[in-house]
Kinemage of the C-alpha trace (Angstrom):
@kinemage 1
@onewidth
@group {chain A} dominant
@subgroup {mainchain}
@vectorlist {calphas} color= white
{ca unk a 1} P 38.638 42.907 -24.231
{ca unk a 2} L 38.689 39.211 -23.141
{ca unk a 3} L 36.317 36.955 -25.133
{ca unk a 4} L 35.058 34.333 -22.525
{ca unk a 5} L 33.187 31.293 -23.964
{ca unk a 6} L 30.600 29.931 -21.513
{ca unk a 7} L 29.326 27.023 -23.868
{ca unk a 8} L 32.251 24.963 -23.869
{ca unk a 9} L 31.630 21.115 -24.580
{ca unk a 10} L 31.708 20.186 -20.819
{ca unk a 11} L 28.855 22.561 -19.898
{ca unk a 12} L 26.931 21.700 -22.841
{ca unk a 13} L 27.087 18.088 -22.003
{ca unk a 14} L 25.966 18.566 -18.467
{ca unk a 15} L 23.118 20.849 -19.663
{ca unk a 16} L 21.912 18.186 -22.002
{ca unk a 17} L 22.150 15.587 -19.161
{ca unk a 18} L 19.929 17.706 -16.937
{ca unk a 19} L 17.487 18.328 -19.611
{ca unk a 20} L 17.109 14.625 -20.366
{ca unk a 21} L 16.862 14.025 -16.650
{ca unk a 22} L 14.279 16.513 -16.190
{ca unk a 23} L 12.344 15.286 -19.216
{ca unk a 24} L 12.383 11.729 -17.947
{ca unk a 25} L 11.249 12.876 -14.396
{ca unk a 26} L 8.359 15.060 -16.075
{ca unk a 27} L 7.195 12.028 -17.926
{ca unk a 28} L 7.024 9.799 -14.888
{ca unk a 29} L 5.115 12.354 -12.827
{ca unk a 30} L 2.793 12.920 -15.720
{ca unk a 31} L 2.153 9.013 -15.991
{ca unk a 32} L 1.326 8.773 -12.309
{ca unk a 33} L -1.116 11.733 -12.455
{ca unk a 34} L -2.860 10.343 -15.347
{ca unk a 35} L -3.058 6.897 -14.133
{ca unk a 36} L -4.608 8.139 -10.689
{ca unk a 37} L -7.123 10.219 -12.652
{ca unk a 38} L -8.315 7.643 -14.982
{ca unk a 39} L -9.095 5.169 -12.092
{ca unk a 40} L -12.758 6.067 -11.832
{ca unk a 41} L -14.530 5.197 -8.629
{ca unk a 42} L -17.224 2.378 -8.708
{ca unk a 43} L -20.698 3.239 -9.033
{ca unk a 44} L -22.798 0.685 -7.263
{ca unk a 45} L -26.229 -0.315 -8.201
{ca unk a 46} L -28.514 -2.381 -6.074
{ca unk a 47} L -29.657 -5.746 -7.397
{ca unk a 48} L -33.251 -6.398 -7.514
{ca unk a 49} L -33.680 -9.235 -4.741
{ca unk a 50} L -31.672 -9.379 -1.540
{ca unk a 51} L -29.899 -12.645 -0.833
{ca unk a 52} L -31.132 -13.218 2.780
{ca unk a 53} L -29.730 -10.723 5.059
{ca unk a 54} L -27.291 -9.528 2.473
{ca unk a 55} L -27.863 -7.074 -0.161
{ca unk a 56} L -26.135 -7.502 -3.695
{ca unk a 57} L -24.619 -4.592 -5.408
{ca unk a 58} L -23.044 -4.723 -8.862
{ca unk a 59} L -20.621 -1.906 -10.026
{ca unk a 60} L -21.375 0.023 -13.409
{ca unk a 61} L -17.842 0.775 -14.069
{ca unk a 62} L -15.770 -2.374 -13.455
{ca unk a 63} L -18.523 -5.021 -13.214
{ca unk a 64} L -17.622 -6.323 -9.851
{ca unk a 65} L -20.286 -7.812 -7.456
{ca unk a 66} L -20.208 -7.223 -3.654
{ca unk a 67} L -22.653 -8.027 -0.909
{ca unk a 68} L -23.369 -5.891 2.240
{ca unk a 69} L -25.483 -6.479 5.379
{ca unk a 70} L -26.204 -2.649 5.525
{ca unk a 71} L -28.479 -0.425 3.322
{ca unk a 72} L -25.527 1.335 1.919
{ca unk a 73} L -23.366 0.142 -0.980
{ca unk a 74} L -19.694 -0.968 -0.305
{ca unk a 75} L -17.040 1.840 -0.070
{ca unk a 76} L -14.219 0.375 -2.021
{ca unk a 77} L -13.998 -1.489 -5.335
{ca unk a 78} L -14.060 -5.155 -5.240
{ca unk a 79} L -12.811 -5.865 -8.794
{ca unk a 80} L -9.187 -6.687 -7.519
{ca unk a 81} L -10.300 -9.399 -5.226
{ca unk a 82} L -9.501 -12.987 -6.255
{ca unk a 83} L -10.606 -16.247 -5.018
{ca unk a 84} L -13.941 -17.535 -3.458
{ca unk a 85} L -15.589 -20.168 -1.383
């Protein structure tokens, strides 16, 4: 009978490398999935008085302020916008 050993140091090293690579890729995927889920959409609330023809909305999630000339709230979050007049 021939005794054949499959777990030589070379195959153990390759197996460990693949396990480490798979773990790193899994961590990266989980990070991006959790990051995307934690970004909650804005919940726009109408301000009390309109500013002329513009209606002011404030977000209850991020605190951003936005103005629209329609009766509907903004579709996108405005917290990342910088600058002004």
